[in-house]
C-alpha positions as CSV (number, residue, x, y, z in Angstrom):
1,X,9.4,-67.2,11.3
2,X,7.7,-67.8,14.8
3,X,4.4,-66.3,14.4
4,X,3.4,-67.1,18.1
5,X,6.4,-65.3,19.3
6,X,6.0,-62.4,17.0
7,X,2.2,-62.0,17.8
8,X,2.7,-62.2,21.7
9,X,5.8,-59.8,21.6
10,X,3.6,-57.3,19.6
11,X,0.6,-57.7,21.8
12,X,2.4,-57.2,25.0
13,X,4.3,-54.3,23.6
14,X,1.2,-52.6,22.5
15,X,-1.0,-53.1,25.6
16,X,1.5,-51.4,27.8
17,X,0.6,-48.1,25.9
18,X,-2.2,-46.1,27.2
19,X,-4.5,-45.2,24.2
20,X,-7.8,-44.9,25.9
21,X,-10.0,-42.5,23.9
22,X,-12.1,-39.5,25.4
23,X,-15.8,-39.2,24.4
24,X,-15.8,-35.7,25.9
25,X,-12.9,-34.5,23.6
26,X,-13.2,-32.2,20.7
27,X,-9.7,-33.0,19.4
28,X,-8.8,-35.5,16.6
29,X,-7.6,-38.0,17.9
30,X,-9.6,-37.5,21.1
31,X,-6.6,-38.1,23.2
32,X,-3.0,-37.2,22.2
33,X,-1.8,-40.5,23.9
34,X,-3.2,-42.6,21.1
35,X,-0.5,-41.1,18.8
36,X,2.2,-42.8,21.2
37,X,1.1,-46.2,19.7
38,X,0.7,-44.8,16.3
39,X,4.4,-43.7,16.4
40,X,5.6,-47.0,17.8
41,X,3.8,-48.8,15.0
42,X,5.2,-46.5,12.3
43,X,8.7,-47.3,13.7
44,X,8.0,-51.0,13.4
45,X,6.5,-50.8,9.8
46,X,9.4,-48.8,8.6
47,X,11.8,-51.4,10.1
48,X,10.1,-53.8,8.1
49,X,11.1,-52.1,5.0
50,X,7.6,-50.9,4.0
51,X,7.9,-47.4,2.9
52,X,4.5,-46.5,1.4
53,X,3.2,-45.7,5.0
54,X,1.8,-42.4,6.4
55,X,0.5,-41.3,9.9
56,X,-1.7,-38.3,9.1
57,X,-2.4,-35.3,11.3
58,X,-5.7,-36.8,12.7
59,X,-3.8,-40.1,14.1
60,X,-4.6,-42.4,11.1
61,X,-2.0,-44.8,9.8
62,X,-2.5,-46.0,6.1
63,X,0.0,-48.1,4.5
64,X,0.5,-50.5,1.7
65,X,2.8,-53.6,1.2
66,X,3.5,-53.9,-2.5
67,X,2.5,-57.1,-4.3
68,X,5.1,-59.5,-5.4
69,X,3.1,-61.0,-8.3
70,X,2.4,-59.8,-11.9
71,X,-1.2,-60.6,-12.0
72,X,-3.7,-57.7,-11.4
73,X,-5.7,-58.7,-8.4
74,X,-7.8,-56.8,-6.0
75,X,-6.0,-54.8,-3.3
76,X,-7.2,-56.1,0.1
77,X,-6.9,-54.1,3.3
78,X,-6.7,-55.1,6.9
79,X,-7.8,-52.6,9.7
80,X,-7.6,-52.4,13.4
81,X,-8.3,-49.5,15.8
82,X,-5.6,-48.4,18.3
83,X,-7.7,-46.8,21.0
84,X,-9.0,-49.0,24.0
85,X,-12.3,-48.7,25.9
86,X,-13.2,-46.4,28.8
87,X,-14.6,-48.7,31.5
88,X,-11.3,-49.7,33.2
89,X,-7.6,-48.4,33.2
90,X,-5.1,-49.7,30.5
91,X,-3.1,-52.6,31.8
92,X,0.5,-51.2,31.6
93,X,2.9,-53.9,32.8
94,X,0.3,-55.8,34.9
95,X,-0.8,-58.3,32.1
96,X,0.0,-61.8,33.1
97,X,1.0,-64.5,30.3
98,X,-0.2,-68.1,31.6
99,X,1.6,-70.8,29.6
100,X,-0.2,-74.1,29.1
101,X,-3.4,-73.1,30.8
102,X,-4.8,-75.9,33.1
103,X,-8.4,-75.2,32.3
104,X,-9.2,-74.1,36.0
105,X,-10.6,-70.9,37.3
106,X,-8.0,-68.1,37.2
107,X,-7.6,-65.7,40.3
108,X,-7.0,-62.3,38.7
109,X,-7.0,-60.6,42.1
110,X,-9.0,-60.7,45.3
111,X,-12.7,-61.3,44.5
112,X,-12.2,-61.3,40.7
113,X,-12.1,-64.7,39.2
114,X,-12.0,-65.7,35.5
115,X,-13.9,-68.7,35.6
116,X,-14.4,-71.2,32.4
117,X,-17.9,-71.9,34.0
118,X,-18.9,-68.5,33.1
119,X,-16.7,-68.2,30.2
120,X,-17.2,-71.1,27.8
121,X,-14.5,-70.1,25.3
122,X,-12.1,-70.3,28.0
123,X,-12.6,-74.1,27.9
124,X,-10.9,-74.3,24.4
125,X,-8.0,-72.5,25.8
126,X,-6.7,-75.7,27.8
127,X,-3.1,-76.2,27.2
128,X,-2.7,-73.0,25.3
129,X,-1.1,-69.6,26.2
130,X,-3.6,-67.0,27.7
131,X,-2.9,-63.4,28.6
132,X,-5.1,-62.2,31.4
133,X,-5.5,-58.8,33.3
134,X,-4.8,-58.2,37.1
135,X,-8.6,-58.0,37.8
136,X,-8.4,-54.3,37.9
137,X,-7.8,-53.1,34.2
138,X,-8.8,-53.8,30.7
139,X,-6.3,-56.0,28.8
140,X,-6.6,-54.1,25.5
141,X,-7.5,-57.1,23.3
142,X,-10.2,-54.8,21.8
143,X,-8.5,-54.1,19.6
144,X,-4.6,-54.4,20.1
145,X,-4.9,-58.0,19.4
146,X,-6.1,-57.2,15.9
147,X,-3.3,-54.5,15.7
148,X,-0.8,-57.2,16.7
149,X,-2.1,-59.9,14.4
150,X,-2.0,-57.3,11.3
151,X,1.7,-56.4,12.1
152,X,2.5,-60.2,12.5
153,X,1.0,-61.0,9.1
154,X,2.9,-58.1,7.6
155,X,6.2,-59.2,9.1
156,X,5.6,-62.8,7.5
157,X,5.0,-61.5,4.2
158,X,8.2,-59.3,4.3
159,X,10.3,-62.2,5.6
160,X,8.7,-65.0,3.4
161,X,9.2,-63.8,-0.2
162,X,8.0,-67.1,-1.4
163,X,4.6,-66.2,-0.2
164,X,2.7,-64.7,-3.1
165,X,0.5,-61.8,-2.6
166,X,-1.1,-58.8,-4.5
167,X,-1.0,-55.3,-3.0
168,X,-2.0,-55.4,0.6
169,X,-3.3,-52.1,2.3
170,X,-3.4,-51.5,6.0
171,X,-4.8,-49.0,8.4
172,X,-4.8,-48.3,12.2
173,X,-7.4,-46.1,13.5
174,X,-8.0,-43.8,16.6
175,X,-11.2,-43.2,18.3
176,X,-13.3,-46.1,17.4
177,X,-14.5,-46.8,20.9
178,X,-16.3,-43.5,21.2
179,X,-17.7,-44.0,17.6
180,X,-15.9,-41.3,15.6
181,X,-13.2,-43.2,14.1
182,X,-14.7,-43.3,10.5
183,X,-15.7,-39.5,10.6
184,X,-12.1,-38.5,9.6
185,X,-11.1,-42.0,7.9
186,X,-9.8,-41.4,4.2
187,X,-10.8,-44.1,2.2
188,X,-8.8,-42.8,-0.9
189,X,-5.7,-43.1,1.2
190,X,-6.5,-46.7,2.0
191,X,-6.7,-47.2,-1.7
192,X,-8.2,-50.7,-1.3
193,X,-11.0,-52.7,-3.3
194,X,-12.1,-54.7,-0.2
195,X,-11.2,-54.8,3.4
196,X,-11.7,-56.7,6.6
197,X,-11.4,-55.3,10.2
198,X,-10.1,-57.6,13.0
199,X,-12.3,-56.5,16.0
200,X,-14.1,-59.4,17.0
201,X,-13.6,-62.4,19.5
202,X,-13.4,-66.0,18.4
203,X,-11.5,-67.0,15.3
204,X,-14.7,-68.7,13.8
205,X,-16.6,-65.7,13.7
206,X,-17.3,-63.5,10.7
207,X,-19.7,-60.6,10.8
208,X,-21.1,-58.8,7.8
209,X,-24.1,-57.3,9.9
210,X,-24.0,-54.9,12.7
211,X,-26.2,-52.8,14.7
212,X,-27.6,-49.4,13.5
213,X,-26.6,-47.1,16.3
214,X,-27.8,-43.8,17.7
215,X,-27.5,-41.9,21.0
216,X,-29.8,-39.8,23.1
217,X,-29.1,-37.1,25.5
218,X,-31.7,-35.9,27.9
219,X,-31.7,-32.8,30.0
220,X,-34.3,-32.6,32.6
221,X,-35.2,-29.4,34.5
222,X,-36.7,-29.2,38.0
223,X,-38.0,-26.5,40.4
224,X,-36.3,-26.3,43.7
225,X,-38.0,-25.1,46.9
226,X,-37.6,-25.8,50.6
227,X,-38.8,-29.4,51.3
228,X,-40.9,-28.1,54.0
229,X,-42.8,-26.0,51.6
230,X,-42.6,-28.1,48.4
231,X,-46.4,-29.2,48.2
232,X,-47.7,-28.2,44.7
233,X,-44.4,-26.4,44.0
234,X,-41.2,-28.5,43.8
235,X,-40.6,-30.4,40.7
236,X,-37.7,-32.9,41.4
237,X,-35.7,-33.5,38.2
238,X,-34.2,-36.8,39.6
239,X,-37.8,-38.3,40.0
240,X,-38.7,-37.4,36.4
241,X,-35.4,-38.7,35.3
242,X,-36.4,-42.1,37.1
243,X,-39.9,-41.8,35.4
244,X,-38.5,-41.6,32.0
245,X,-36.2,-44.3,32.3
246,X,-38.8,-46.5,33.7
247,X,-41.3,-45.8,30.9
248,X,-39.1,-47.5,28.4
249,X,-39.6,-51.4,28.0
250,X,-37.3,-53.1,30.7
251,X,-37.2,-56.3,28.4
252,X,-35.3,-54.2,25.7
253,X,-32.3,-53.4,27.9
254,X,-28.9,-54.9,26.9
255,X,-28.9,-57.5,29.6
256,X,-32.3,-59.1,28.4
257,X,-31.5,-59.1,24.6
258,X,-29.3,-61.2,22.2
259,X,-28.7,-61.8,18.3
260,X,-31.1,-59.7,16.4
261,X,-32.9,-57.9,19.4
262,X,-32.1,-54.2,19.8
263,X,-32.0,-52.4,23.0
264,X,-32.0,-49.1,24.8
265,X,-29.2,-48.6,27.2
266,X,-28.9,-46.2,29.9
267,X,-25.1,-45.2,30.0
268,X,-25.0,-42.4,32.5
269,X,-27.5,-40.7,34.8
270,X,-26.7,-37.8,37.3
271,X,-28.0,-34.7,38.7
272,X,-30.0,-33.2,41.5
273,X,-33.5,-31.7,42.5
274,X,-32.8,-28.7,39.9
275,X,-31.3,-30.5,36.9
276,X,-30.7,-34.0,35.7
277,X,-29.0,-35.7,32.7
278,X,-29.5,-39.2,31.0
279,X,-27.3,-40.5,28.4
280,X,-28.4,-43.5,26.3
281,X,-27.3,-45.6,23.4
282,X,-30.0,-47.1,21.1
283,X,-29.3,-50.1,19.1
284,X,-31.1,-52.1,16.4
285,X,-30.2,-54.1,13.3
286,X,-33.3,-52.9,11.5
287,X,-33.0,-49.1,10.8
288,X,-36.8,-48.8,10.8
289,X,-36.9,-50.3,14.3
290,X,-34.3,-48.0,15.4
291,X,-36.3,-45.1,14.3
292,X,-39.1,-46.4,16.1
293,X,-37.1,-46.8,19.2
294,X,-36.3,-43.0,18.9
295,X,-39.8,-42.0,18.3
296,X,-40.9,-43.9,21.4
297,X,-38.3,-42.1,23.6
298,X,-39.6,-38.7,21.9
299,X,-43.1,-39.8,22.9
300,X,-42.0,-40.4,26.5
301,X,-40.5,-37.0,26.7
302,X,-43.6,-35.5,25.3
303,X,-45.7,-37.3,27.8
304,X,-43.5,-36.0,30.8
305,X,-43.8,-32.4,29.4
306,X,-47.5,-32.6,29.4
307,X,-47.3,-33.9,33.0
308,X,-44.8,-31.7,34.5
309,X,-44.9,-28.6,32.2
310,X,-43.5,-27.6,28.7
311,X,-39.8,-27.9,28.4
312,X,-39.3,-30.0,31.6
313,X,-37.7,-32.7,29.4
314,X,-35.3,-31.9,26.5
315,X,-34.2,-34.7,24.3
316,X,-31.9,-34.7,21.3
317,X,-30.5,-37.6,19.1
318,X,-27.4,-38.2,17.3
319,X,-26.9,-41.0,14.8
320,X,-23.7,-42.8,14.8
321,X,-23.1,-45.8,12.5
322,X,-25.1,-48.1,10.1
323,X,-25.6,-51.5,9.4
324,X,-23.1,-52.8,6.8
325,X,-25.3,-55.6,5.4
326,X,-26.8,-53.8,2.7
327,X,-23.2,-53.0,1.3
328,X,-22.3,-56.5,1.0
329,X,-24.7,-57.4,-1.7
330,X,-22.7,-58.2,-5.0
331,X,-19.5,-59.0,-2.7
332,X,-20.6,-62.5,-1.6
333,X,-17.1,-63.9,-2.6
334,X,-15.3,-61.6,-0.3
335,X,-17.4,-63.3,2.6
336,X,-16.7,-66.7,1.1
337,X,-13.2,-66.5,1.0
338,X,-12.8,-65.5,4.7
339,X,-15.3,-68.3,5.6
340,X,-13.2,-70.9,3.5
341,X,-10.0,-69.5,5.3
342,X,-11.5,-70.0,8.7
343,X,-12.8,-73.5,7.8
344,X,-9.1,-74.4,6.6
345,X,-8.0,-73.6,10.2
346,X,-10.2,-76.3,11.6
347,X,-13.2,-74.0,12.7
348,X,-16.8,-74.0,11.5
349,X,-17.3,-70.6,10.1
350,X,-20.0,-68.9,12.1
351,X,-21.5,-65.7,10.5
352,X,-23.2,-64.0,13.2
353,X,-24.7,-60.3,13.5
354,X,-22.3,-58.0,15.4
355,X,-24.0,-56.6,18.6
356,X,-21.8,-53.7,18.1
357,X,-20.1,-51.8,15.5
358,X,-16.6,-51.6,14.0
359,X,-14.6,-49.3,11.6
360,X,-16.0,-51.5,8.9
361,X,-19.4,-50.3,9.1
362,X,-18.6,-47.0,8.0
363,X,-16.0,-47.9,5.7
364,X,-18.5,-50.3,4.0
365,X,-20.7,-47.3,3.4
366,X,-17.8,-45.7,1.6
367,X,-17.7,-48.2,-1.2
368,X,-15.3,-50.6,0.4
369,X,-17.0,-53.9,1.6
370,X,-15.6,-54.5,5.1
371,X,-16.8,-57.4,7.1
372,X,-15.4,-58.2,10.6
373,X,-13.2,-61.1,11.7
374,X,-12.4,-62.2,15.1
375,X,-9.1,-61.5,17.2
376,X,-8.8,-64.4,19.7
377,X,-9.6,-62.1,22.6
378,X,-12.8,-62.0,24.7
379,X,-14.7,-60.2,27.5
380,X,-13.9,-56.7,25.8
381,X,-14.4,-53.8,28.0
382,X,-14.2,-55.6,31.2
383,X,-11.5,-56.6,33.8
384,X,-11.9,-60.2,32.9
385,X,-10.8,-59.6,29.3
386,X,-8.4,-62.2,28.0
387,X,-6.5,-63.3,25.0
388,X,-5.5,-66.7,23.8
389,X,-2.2,-66.5,21.7
390,X,-2.8,-69.6,19.6
391,X,-5.8,-68.2,18.5
392,X,-4.3,-65.0,17.6
393,X,-1.8,-67.0,15.5
394,X,-5.0,-68.5,13.8
395,X,-6.3,-65.2,12.8
396,X,-2.8,-64.3,11.4
397,X,-3.3,-67.5,9.1
398,X,-6.7,-66.8,8.2
399,X,-5.5,-63.4,6.8
400,X,-2.6,-65.1,5.0
401,X,-5.2,-67.6,3.6
402,X,-7.5,-64.8,2.3
403,X,-4.6,-63.1,0.8
404,X,-3.4,-66.2,-1.1
405,X,-7.0,-66.8,-2.6
406,X,-7.0,-63.4,-3.9
407,X,-3.5,-63.7,-5.4
408,X,-4.5,-66.9,-7.1
409,X,-7.5,-65.1,-8.6
410,X,-10.0,-67.5,-7.0
411,X,-13.0,-65.4,-7.9
């Protein structure tokens, strides 16, 4: 079986399907169009002869490939999400496949260049097959690269009966990009002892720590008067909103932080003199520091209410996901198997804290330890997103190596 041909075909098929989620929606999944990909996957899974598979009424796929060994070994699951980010449109038929990449800057469209000088991982793709955008859309590697890789791994196991494995579970989820994917995830349907998400970037990475996450929504109430008669009367909600934003530490914005450093990120700000709104996401690997960040924002709101009048600023918080690190204790071999598999592919395994979250964070808290692996795709959420097909094949081989280790009872 040609794994490269399989994973590329899968990937190009999936990215043509619009699956963007919608953070304003109250339905599950948040957009019906995510089901279009789910239905394609169901057809492909059944065509492989896998009958133990379900698409539930909330848009989640759960399935299992039955093992071909007699020994009782842990059931391992692989998970990826079907939805894509909201920042740019989906690519449709506009993605471009570059064979034998020459290592030079890639012109995606006028004024949008993918330059290895600014994207060091692209230097490793010289001579390989790279899939890029037209400079105006997402690619969808986050996380359709992960979906494609899992599907290729399943195809390989079905078509290669001499490859020995235990029961292999898999799941494809909606709404990860809006932070609600695990809200309706049924860990009993997954029926796995341990799991991995494929939702990262480079093949050499494994993450078993992630941010603790929360969001903050603010409404600021102003007082409108004629500007010519405004002295001591007008309260401009926009100016108060700016004052709140400037009260938070500028050094703790995403563009100034890395590794274990948390941040406040102003996602949206709009309004007029009468009313303004701000939407923040708040992140920190340390849960106590996350709470401190929320407390500082509350104090800033209290200060402005004292300055401009009670109920000028309303603030409310919503917790999202938690750091999975504490859930990994006692499951060190699950991480080590993945690191060994990465090293077997010629990479130096690099554990790194995720500066984001995955389905695995919530699933780990449900009792199934679920670290995150790479996908071979990069620059997620942007119009310079790209994927390296040979690296996607490496991820397939990493999965197969992990599966083989569990089948041999190496624990």
